[in-house]
N, C-alpha and C positions, 0 to 999 in steps of 0.2 A: 717371384724372384727367390732363388735359392737362399740368399742371405737373410731374408726377412721371414722365411717360413720355419719349418720344424728344425732346420739346421742353423738357426740364428745363433745359438750359443754352442760353441764347440767345446769338447773335452780336452783339447790340446791348445797350446799357446801358438804354435806355428802350423800353418796349413797352406798348401798350394791348391789352387782350384783351377779347373779347366773352364775358362769363361765361355768356350764354345758350347759346353754342356750346361753350365749353371746360369748363364747370363753374366753381364758385366758386374764386376765389383763396384761398390759405390765410388771409389776413387777414379776408376776408369770412366764412369758416367760423368763425374764432375769434370775430369780432364777433357772429355769429348765435347761437353757443353761449353767449356771455356774456349777451346780451340775454335768452335763454331762461332762464338761471339767475336773472337779476335779476327777471324777471316771476314766476317760481315763488316766489322768496324773498319778494317783496313781497306775495304773497297769503297767506303763512303767518300763523297766529294767534299764534305764539309771541311772548313778550316778551323773548327773548334777542337781544342785538345780533348782527349778522353782518357779515362782510367778504368781499368778492370782489376778487381781484386778477386782472387780465387782462393778458397779455403778448403784444405783437405783435412779430414777428421782423423786420420791415422798418423802415426802408429798408435795403436792401443790393443789391448788383448781382446780377442785373439788376433794374431798377425796373419791375416788371410790375404794372400797375394796371388796374382795370376801365375799359373804354373811356368810360363815362359821365363819368368824372372828367377825361379828356383833352378830351372834347367841351365841357366848361365853359369852356375856354380855347383857342379856335381858334388854331393856330400863326400864321396870317396876321394875327391881331389882337393878338398877344402880343409885347411888346418886353422883352428881357432887360436888366436893369440892367448898367451897366459894372462889371466885377469885375477889379481890378488883380491878383488872385491866380490868375485862370483863364487 
């Protein structure tokens, strides 16, 4: 996996990755696994209640996200708000 090998620690705090080339980000893997559990549980005929907790480990440095999310907000069309604390 791209994220656990030589590229595990990035030199930048923001990074877009192409999951088709790198494999899924950890959060995408967690999401897909949770969705699979929910689909299976929703098909059950049981009358017992159930609960699923899903934990995502991000955000943390580095902020590596699938490229499709960065593409939603082109940098040349995005204006950051003024932040007196930054």
